[in-house]
N, C-alpha and C positions, 0 to 999 in steps of 0.2 A: 438622654441625648436629645439636642433640640435639631432644628432644621440644618441640612447641609450646608446651606448658604449663610445662614444666620445662627450658628449654635449658641445656645444659652447654657451657663453652667448649670450642673446639677443642682447646686444650692439654690439658684434661682427658679429652677423647675419644682423644687420642693415647696417653696413660698408660693409660687402660682397655683400649684395643685391644692394647698390649704386654702386659698382664695377660691378656688373654683367649687371646691365641695362645700364650702360655707355660703356661697352664692346659690348653689343650686338647692340646699336644704331650706334656705330661706324663701327662695322662690316658690318652692313647693308648699310652704305654709301659706302663701296668699292664695285663698281659695277661688279659683277662676273658673269653677264649674258652669258650663254653658247649656242652657240659659241660666242666669242672666250674663255670664261672662266676666263682668267687673275686671277687665283686663287693665283699666286705667290704672288700677293700684299697683299692678305688676310692672307696668310701664315706668311708673314714678320710681319704683325701687331700681330698676335698671338705670334709669335716668341719674339716680343718685350716686351710682358707681361711675358713670361716665362724666359727671360733673366734677367728681373728685379729681379726675385724671385731666380735666379741662379738656375734655373731648365735646364738640358741638353735637347737639341732637335735636330732633323736634318730636313732640307728642301730638298726633293728630287723631281728634276723637271723631268717628263717624257717627257717634250718637252719644247720649249721656252714659259715662262709664265705659264705653266700647272703645278704649285707647289702642292706638298704634304707634309704636316708637320707631323712627327712622334716624340712623346715623350714618355719616360717610367721612371716610378719611380720604382727602384727595390724592390723586395720583398725577403724573405728568401728562396724561390725556393720549399717549402712544397707543393705548388700547381702550376698548370699551370696558364699562364697569363689570366688576363682580359682585353678585347679590348674595349675602347669607341670610336664608329666611328660617323663622321659627314662628310658630303659632303659640300663644300664651294661654289659650283656653283649654280646658280639659273636659271629658265627659264625666257623667255623675258617678256616685259610689253608693254601695250599700255597706255602711260602716260596721254593721254587725258580722258581716261576712270577711272582715279584715283582721289580721292578726296585730297589726300596727296601725296607729292613727292615720288615716289615708291624707291628711294634711298637717302631719307632725314633722314630716323630713327628717325621720329618725335615722341614725346611722347605727346599724345592728348586722351582725354577721356578715360583715364584709359589704353590705349594700347600703344605699340610700334609699328609704322606704317612702311611697307615697305617689299619689295621683298626679301624672305629669313626668314621672322620673324618666319614663322611656318615651313618652309621646305628649310633648316633645320640649319639655323645659330642660333636658339635657344639652340640646341643640342651641337652644337660646344662651344658656352659659358658656358653652365651647365658643360659640361665635363672639359674644360679649368679649371673654378672655384673650381670644385671637386678636381682636381690635385693641384691647389694652396693650398687648406685647408689641403689635406693630407701631403703635403710638409711643409707648415708653421707650423704644429704641430708635424711635425715628428713621424706621425702614423706609427707603425710597420706592415709591410704587409706579409702575408704569400704567395702572388703571386705577380709578376710584374703587375704594373698597366699601360696600354698602351694606349695613345691617338693618334688618327689618324685623321687628318682634311684633307678630300681627294679632288681631282678634279674630274670632268667629269661625276658625277653621272646621271644627267640629260640627258645626251647623251649616256649612256650605260656604263660608267667607264672605257673606253679604256685607258685614260690617268691617271686614280686614282687607284682604288682598284684593276682593272683587271692587271694593271701594277704593282703594288706593290706585288701582289700575284705571279706573274710570275717571277719579277726581283729580289724583295727583300722579299721572304716569311719570313725570319728569323726575319724581323723587325715588322710583323704584325700576325705573328702566335699566337693563342690563344685558350684556352679552351672555352671560352664563349665570344660573342660580343654582346654589346648593341648598338642598331642604330635605324634606323626607320622601319616601321611605326608603332606607338603604344604607349600606355601609357597615352593618351588622355582621359579625362573623357567624358561619354556620359550618360545625365540623360534621363532614359526612365520609365515611370511610377513612378516617385519619386525616383527611385533605381540609385545609383552611379555606373555604370560600366566602367572598363578600359580595352578596347581591347588591348592585347598584340599579336604582330605577332610571331606565331611560324612556319608559312609555308608562302610560296608564289607561285604563279601559274607561269607555264613555259611560254616561249615566242616562238611563231612561226609565224613570220612575213613573208607573202607570197604575190605573184603576180598571179592574175587570168588573163589569156589572152584569147581572142576569136577573130575570124576573120569572114568577110562576104565579099559580093560582093561590089568592089568600083564603084564609077560613078560620074557623074555630079551633083552637088548639085541642080540643077533645076529640075530633074527627081527623083521621089521617088524611095527608095531602101527600100524594106520591110524586117524588121528584119535583118537589117545590123548590123556591128560590134559595133556601138555606141549604137543602140537599145538593143543588148544582153548584153553588158557590163552594160547599165544602169539596165536592169532587174536583173542582179547578184547583183549590189549595192542595189536596192531596196530589193530584198529578204534577203540579209545579215543584212538590216538595220532594218528589221520588223519581220523577222521570228524567231522561237526559235530553237536553237540545243537541243538534248537529254538531259534528266535530270541524273545526276549522284551524288549519295549520297556519300559524303566523309567524313572520320572522322573529318577532319578539320573544315568543314562546319557544320557537326552535334554537335561538341562539343560546338562550338560558340552559336548556336541557343538553345540547351540543357541549356547552363550555363544561358542564358538570361530567358528562359522558368522557369527555377527551382526558380528564385527569383523575378518573377511577378505573379501577380494574375490572375484569369480567368477574361474576355476572353482572354486577352494577350498572356498568356501562350500557349492557345490552337491553337491561330493562328498561333505563332511562330512554334509549333510542326507540324501544317499542311504544313507549308513551306517544311518540311522535307519528305512529302509524295509525290511519284512521279504523283499520279493521281490528287492532289489538289494543287501543289505548284505553278503553273502558274497562276490559277484563284486567289489564295490568294495574291500573288504578285501584281496581276493587279488590283484587286478590293478591297481588304481589307487593304491596306497600304496608308495612306494620303500622306506620303512623298515619291514621285517618286524616288528621289535619293537613298534613304535608300532601297527601293525595287530593285533597279537596283543592289545595291551593294550585297543583298542577293541572287539574281538571279547569279551574278558572282561567288558565293561560291560553287554552285550546277551545273553549266554547263561550258563547253568549251565555249568561246566567239570568236566572229570573226567580227571586226568593220571595215567596209569600211572607208578608209582615203583619198587615192589618186586616182583620175581618170586621165587617158591620153587617148587621141584620136585626130586624125586630126591635119593638119598643116594650112588649108585654109579653110575658110567658104564655099566656092563654090565646094568643093571637098569631097566626101563621102570616109572616109578612109576604107581601108581593115582591119585594125587591131585596136583593141582597149584592154586597159588593166585597172586594177583596183588593189591597193595595200590594203592589209588587215592586220590589227593589230590583229593578234590570240594569245589567252592565253589557256593555257592548265592546267586542274586539275592535282593535284597529282594522280598517277596511270594511266595518259592518256599520249600520245604521241603525236608529230606532226603528225604522220601517222594516229591516231584516229581522230584528228581534221580536217585533209584533207579530210578523209572519210566522216565524217559527212557534210562537206561542199559540196563535190560532190554530195551526195545523196540528198542534197537540191536543187543545182542549175541544175542538170541534164546533159545530154549529151553536148558536144560541147565547152567545156572550158578546157584550160590546165593551170597546176599549176606549179609555181617555187617558191621554199622555199628560201626566201632572208636572213633570220637570225633566229637562234632558240637557246633556252637554255631550260634545263630541269626545272621541278618545284622542289620546295624545301619542306620538311616536318620535322617536330619537333614532340617531345612528348608533349600532353596536360598535363602530370602528371610530368614533369620535375620538379625537386626540386626548381629551380631558380625561377619558378612561385610563389611558396608559400612565398619565401623571397621577391619578388615583392609586393605581396599582404600585407605583415607585413609591408613594407616600406611605402607604401600608406596608410594603416590604421592609422599609427602615425600621420598622417596629414589630413587624411579624413577617420574617423572610420567607415563610411558606404562604403568604397570602395569594390568592387567586380572585380576580375582579370577575364577578359573572353578571353581564348585563341583563336585565329583567324587566318585566312589566308588572305594575301591581294591580291588583282588581278594584282597589278602594280610590278615593278622592282626595287629593292635596291642593295646596295654593298653587302649583304648577298650572293648574288649568287656567288661571288667570293671568300670571306672568307670562306664559307662552304667547298669549294675544300680544304682547309687546315685541315679539320676535325673540324672546329670550329662550335658549338651549337650557333646558332644566334638568336636574339630576338629584335623584333621592340618594344622598349621601351625608348622613350625620352618623359618623363611625363609632362604633363601639364594639369592644371585645367582649363577647359573650362566652361562658363556660359551655361545654358540649351538652350537659344535662339540665341546661337552663331554658325553661319554655318562655323565649322572648316573645313571640308574637301573640301567646295566649294572655300574657300580662298586660299587654298595652292598653286594652279596655277592660281587662279582669281585675279579679280580685288580687290584693297585696302586689300591686305593681311597685317594682323596685329596679334598682341599675346597679349592677357590681361596681364598687368603687374603683377598682383596677381597670375594669374595662372603660369606665368613663374618662379616666385620666389618659388611657392609651388614645381613646378618641379625640381629646384635646390636643394631643402631641400631633396625631395624624392629619387632623384639620389644619394645625397650625403650618405644618409643612406643606400641605397641598395649597394653601392661600399663598404662602410663600413662592411656590413653583408657579402659580397662575398669576401673581400681582407684582412680585418684586422686580424693580426696575433692573434689567442687565448691567445697566452703567452704575447702579449703587454701589 
């Protein structure tokens, strides 16, 4: 079934779906591990498809090999543009830990295997094919439809969305952006929830430094710099920072609770209670990864990631440092997070902020969410959209600077036992073919609902 307003016959959809699968397989085979990225080769492949359909595009290189493709279908200008965004770079792999070639794009067991299958070359192909369909059927648009396939998101976006927003804002400025992370299904208690990102946490990467008495390795130095930094790492890796109820966290949990029976609903609502939240997450959630995800919705976090101390095994160093990935909730600042960390660690530590970006917030009542739910329900009548916040970074950090309302919506139907989030940067990343093609139809429907001219 195609869009309600622009239905396509099943025979055409089958042909389009074969195209989409082949495009995704080929795109996965282009190794865009970042660093170095090599997104220009992926851009060239997408460009060859657009050129075949005579759709204009630009490839903008922010540095040698760091390509960003931007394509625009013109509307009548009665509404501001819609931007479909996907990053082309991927994180690294350990090939020996994979059961399939991570850059093979193999079709096996009903899935397309390879790095980027979920994060997020699938969205690049869904966006590309959506543009192809709009162009091939000459669908009149009320707003420009823009597709950006960008570099460097996995390393912070310096050569991708950040560069486009700074150097070419007119090419990507839009009222609405659809990107990652969200739109994938999660089955809970037999209900089909589709989390949609409306907010994301801020970034505060910082260094903790401490000093102590140096000496010869053969003589003990009690409470030296290494011991002190080790204590800091242990505390940050095991202790909890203060609870903060946020609208973004509350609306997600309340949406789930509203559609689930007792006792699941009661447990989810208890997570929002400052007195019971930690106990519930620690003891009443069978899935530790789900518990950690919900914890991140209600706390600033500070993950120790890099330790540095000493140069020789027989020399007690006088200095040691710990680098920490800190994330801040909406309404919280880097200063708020560092104050919480100082209170946890106590005296004797110095702090240096390495990189910071503020959190992003959106409205849980934005009318775009209702259109998303309508598009989903045409293909999954039980779909429930759950607005949420993600703890990680996306290109939305930069597009929002242009006044764009950004949503994580790259839809995929996921089987109930499929560990979707664990695969995104994990071994054996893959996407179910049926779920990918489901997402293509949903995205097409949503784009038509957002862009098609009412007079078309």
